[in-house]
C-alpha positions as CSV (number, residue, x, y, z in Angstrom):
1,M,-22.0,-27.1,-43.3
2,V,-23.7,-24.7,-45.6
3,R,-21.9,-23.1,-48.6
4,F,-23.3,-19.9,-50.1
5,Y,-22.7,-18.0,-53.3
6,V,-23.0,-14.2,-53.1
7,S,-23.7,-12.3,-56.3
8,E,-22.3,-8.8,-57.1
9,E,-25.8,-7.5,-56.2
10,G,-25.5,-9.0,-52.7
11,I,-28.0,-11.9,-53.3
12,W,-27.1,-15.0,-51.3
13,T,-27.8,-18.4,-52.9
14,A,-27.3,-21.7,-51.0
15,K,-25.1,-23.9,-53.2
16,N,-24.3,-26.8,-50.9
17,S,-25.6,-28.2,-47.6
18,V,-24.2,-31.1,-45.5
19,E,-26.6,-32.0,-42.6
20,T,-24.5,-34.7,-41.0
21,H,-22.3,-33.7,-38.1
22,N,-18.6,-34.6,-38.4
23,H,-18.0,-35.5,-34.7
24,E,-20.0,-36.7,-31.8
25,L,-21.9,-34.1,-29.9
26,A,-21.0,-33.4,-26.3
27,K,-22.6,-35.7,-23.7
28,P,-25.0,-34.1,-21.2
29,D,-22.4,-34.5,-18.4
30,D,-19.8,-32.6,-20.5
31,Q,-22.0,-29.7,-21.7
32,H,-20.8,-27.4,-18.9
33,L,-17.3,-27.5,-20.4
34,L,-18.5,-26.1,-23.8
35,R,-17.6,-22.4,-24.2
36,S,-21.1,-21.6,-25.5
37,S,-22.6,-23.0,-22.4
38,R,-20.3,-21.3,-19.9
39,H,-21.4,-18.1,-18.3
40,I,-20.9,-16.5,-14.8
41,T,-24.2,-15.1,-13.6
42,E,-24.4,-11.8,-11.9
43,E,-25.2,-13.5,-8.6
44,N,-22.2,-15.9,-8.8
45,A,-19.9,-13.0,-9.9
46,T,-20.9,-11.0,-6.8
47,V,-20.1,-14.0,-4.6
48,L,-16.7,-14.6,-6.3
49,K,-15.8,-10.9,-5.9
50,S,-16.9,-10.7,-2.3
51,M,-15.0,-13.8,-1.3
52,A,-11.9,-12.6,-3.2
53,D,-12.1,-9.2,-1.4
54,A,-12.3,-11.0,1.9
55,G,-9.1,-12.9,1.2
56,I,-10.6,-16.2,0.3
57,R,-8.8,-18.1,-2.4
58,T,-10.5,-18.4,-5.8
59,V,-10.3,-22.2,-5.7
60,N,-12.1,-22.3,-2.4
61,A,-14.8,-19.8,-3.6
62,F,-15.3,-22.0,-6.7
63,S,-15.7,-25.1,-4.6
64,Y,-18.2,-23.4,-2.4
65,L,-20.3,-22.3,-5.3
66,S,-20.2,-25.7,-6.9
67,E,-21.3,-27.4,-3.7
68,E,-24.2,-25.0,-3.4
69,V,-25.6,-26.2,-6.8
70,G,-24.8,-29.9,-6.4
71,G,-21.7,-30.2,-8.5
72,V,-19.5,-28.5,-11.0
73,E,-21.6,-29.6,-13.9
74,N,-24.5,-27.5,-12.6
75,L,-22.5,-24.4,-12.0
76,G,-22.4,-23.1,-15.6
77,F,-18.7,-22.1,-15.6
78,T,-15.3,-23.7,-15.0
79,K,-12.5,-23.0,-12.4
80,R,-10.5,-21.3,-15.1
81,D,-13.4,-18.9,-15.8
82,A,-13.5,-18.1,-12.1
83,Y,-9.8,-17.3,-12.1
84,N,-10.1,-15.2,-15.3
85,Y,-13.0,-13.2,-13.8
86,I,-11.1,-12.5,-10.5
87,Q,-7.9,-11.5,-12.4
88,K,-9.9,-9.2,-14.7
89,E,-11.5,-7.5,-11.7
90,R,-8.1,-7.0,-10.0
91,R,-6.5,-5.7,-13.2
92,A,-9.3,-3.2,-13.7
93,K,-9.1,-1.7,-10.2
94,I,-6.1,0.6,-10.3
95,E,-6.5,2.7,-7.2
96,N,-7.6,6.3,-7.6
97,G,-4.5,7.6,-5.9
98,D,-2.2,5.8,-8.3
99,S,-4.4,6.9,-11.3
100,N,-4.3,10.5,-10.3
101,S,-0.5,10.4,-9.7
102,L,0.0,8.8,-13.1
103,I,-2.0,11.4,-14.9
104,K,-0.4,14.2,-12.9
105,L,3.0,12.8,-13.9
106,F,2.0,12.7,-17.6
107,K,0.8,16.4,-17.5
108,N,4.0,17.5,-15.9
109,R,6.1,15.7,-18.5
110,A,4.0,17.2,-21.3
111,A,4.6,20.7,-19.8
112,E,8.4,20.0,-19.9
113,D,8.5,18.3,-23.3
114,N,6.4,19.8,-26.1
115,L,6.6,16.5,-28.0
116,F,5.6,14.3,-25.0
117,A,2.2,12.6,-25.7
118,W,0.1,10.3,-23.7
119,D,-3.4,8.8,-23.5
120,V,-5.4,6.6,-21.1
121,Q,-8.4,4.3,-21.6
122,T,-11.1,3.8,-19.0
123,D,-13.9,1.2,-18.7
124,E,-17.6,1.6,-18.3
125,K,-17.1,2.4,-14.6
126,D,-14.6,5.1,-15.4
127,R,-11.7,3.0,-14.1
128,L,-8.3,3.4,-15.7
129,V,-7.5,0.1,-17.5
130,N,-4.9,1.0,-20.2
131,F,-2.4,3.8,-20.7
132,F,0.3,4.8,-23.2
133,W,3.0,7.4,-23.5
134,V,5.9,8.5,-25.7
135,D,8.5,11.2,-25.2
136,G,9.9,13.6,-27.7
137,L,13.0,11.4,-28.5
138,G,10.7,8.5,-29.2
139,R,8.7,10.4,-31.7
140,V,11.8,11.7,-33.5
141,D,13.3,8.2,-33.5
142,Y,10.1,6.8,-35.0
143,D,10.1,9.3,-37.8
144,C,13.7,8.3,-38.6
145,F,13.7,4.5,-37.8
146,G,10.0,3.5,-37.7
147,D,10.1,1.1,-40.7
148,V,10.4,-1.9,-38.4
149,I,9.0,-2.1,-34.9
150,I,9.0,-4.9,-32.3
151,F,6.0,-5.3,-29.9
152,D,6.6,-7.5,-26.9
153,T,4.2,-8.3,-24.0
154,S,6.3,-10.9,-22.1
155,Y,6.4,-9.1,-18.8
156,R,3.9,-7.9,-16.2
157,L,3.7,-5.5,-13.2
158,N,3.4,-7.2,-9.8
159,K,0.8,-5.0,-8.1
160,Y,-1.9,-4.8,-10.7
161,N,-0.8,-7.6,-13.0
162,L,-0.7,-5.1,-15.9
163,V,0.9,-6.2,-19.2
164,C,4.1,-4.3,-19.9
165,A,3.9,-3.5,-23.7
166,P,6.9,-1.6,-25.1
167,I,7.1,-0.7,-28.7
168,I,10.8,-1.0,-29.7
169,G,12.8,-0.1,-32.8
170,V,16.4,-0.3,-33.9
171,N,18.4,2.8,-34.9
172,N,21.3,3.2,-37.4
173,H,23.8,2.0,-34.7
174,W,21.9,-1.2,-34.2
175,Q,20.8,-0.1,-30.8
176,N,17.4,-0.8,-29.3
177,I,15.3,2.4,-29.0
178,I,11.9,2.8,-27.2
179,L,9.3,4.2,-29.5
180,G,6.5,4.1,-27.0
181,M,5.4,2.4,-23.8
182,A,2.1,1.0,-22.7
183,F,0.6,-0.9,-19.8
184,L,-2.5,-3.0,-20.6
185,S,-5.0,-4.6,-18.2
186,D,-5.5,-7.5,-20.6
187,E,-4.3,-9.0,-23.9
188,T,-7.6,-8.7,-25.8
189,I,-8.3,-7.5,-29.4
190,D,-10.0,-4.4,-28.0
191,S,-6.9,-3.4,-25.8
192,F,-4.5,-4.0,-28.6
193,C,-6.6,-2.1,-31.1
194,W,-6.8,0.8,-28.7
195,L,-3.1,0.8,-28.3
196,F,-2.2,0.6,-32.0
197,Q,-4.8,3.3,-32.9
198,T,-3.4,5.6,-30.2
199,F,0.1,4.9,-31.3
200,L,-0.8,5.8,-34.9
201,R,-2.6,8.9,-34.0
202,I,0.3,10.2,-31.9
203,M,2.8,9.3,-34.6
204,D,1.0,11.3,-37.3
205,N,-0.7,8.2,-38.8
206,K,2.7,6.8,-40.1
207,H,2.3,3.1,-40.4
208,P,5.3,0.8,-39.9
209,I,6.4,-1.4,-42.8
210,T,7.0,-4.5,-40.6
211,I,6.0,-5.4,-37.1
212,F,7.5,-8.3,-35.1
213,T,5.5,-10.0,-32.3
214,D,5.0,-13.3,-30.6
215,Q,2.4,-15.7,-31.7
216,D,-0.8,-14.2,-30.1
217,Q,-4.1,-14.5,-32.0
218,A,-5.6,-11.4,-30.4
219,M,-2.5,-9.4,-31.3
220,A,-2.5,-10.7,-34.8
221,R,-6.2,-9.7,-35.3
222,A,-5.6,-6.2,-34.0
223,I,-2.6,-5.7,-36.3
224,E,-4.8,-6.9,-39.2
225,L,-7.4,-4.3,-38.3
226,V,-5.2,-1.3,-37.5
227,F,-2.1,-2.0,-39.7
228,P,-3.7,-3.6,-42.7
229,N,-0.7,-2.8,-45.0
230,T,2.0,-3.7,-42.4
231,R,3.9,-7.0,-42.7
232,H,3.4,-9.0,-39.6
233,R,6.3,-11.3,-38.7
234,L,6.8,-13.7,-35.7
235,C,9.8,-13.3,-33.4
236,Q,12.4,-16.0,-34.0
237,W,13.2,-16.1,-30.2
238,H,9.6,-17.0,-29.3
239,I,9.5,-19.7,-32.0
240,Q,12.7,-21.3,-30.8
241,K,11.5,-21.1,-27.2
242,K,8.2,-22.8,-27.9
243,A,9.5,-25.4,-30.5
244,P,10.8,-28.0,-28.0
245,S,7.4,-28.3,-26.3
246,K,5.5,-28.4,-29.6
247,V,7.7,-30.5,-31.8
248,W,9.4,-33.4,-30.0
249,C,12.1,-34.1,-32.7
250,F,13.4,-30.5,-32.2
251,N,15.0,-31.6,-29.0
252,S,17.3,-34.1,-30.8
């Protein structure tokens, strides 16, 4: 541990240094489990993708690669890394026909509703990965009832495993109202930042006062970056759902 003092002029001065490590270092046999040591090479990624496209299960592809290098410890990544990579590839590949149909639908809706707004995000290969839309009623409702919003990512689509991410509010009759709808390919900081920034831009840069979400670190970081003055609160339902598995005495 090193502690620094930074002056108003931006000069860094080392104030304290502790050279001893506070836990045992990983044994050589366990190094492949460290996040910093895990990496899927381009060659292994190609094999994983080819085998998945051929209908071979990810667990079998992982076993094949580990046998080729003489064991899991020599592979450089874990089985979970392999599953995450395959899922990411599947999520990113929204078929062109579906992408074109979706954009055509958005354009038609925008022609019928002057307040209808939408946006999509593509990756480096120009594949559609995230998209968001809101109709005229949602924009009017947000202007009236946008003080508190609820953001929930509990559900997914079957075909592409996309995250269903509605932005919900409550009107003066205590009814749930949809303020916007998004589908995301993953739950990363970048995806959440893109969504929140798009939402703000479409909603004339009006920030909510409070946002309720579940306990997701990537989501919390994105809210901190995009909604710095918004109060972030956790959903009580999610807390009660998780409590029995985290705190044993909660069951009694």
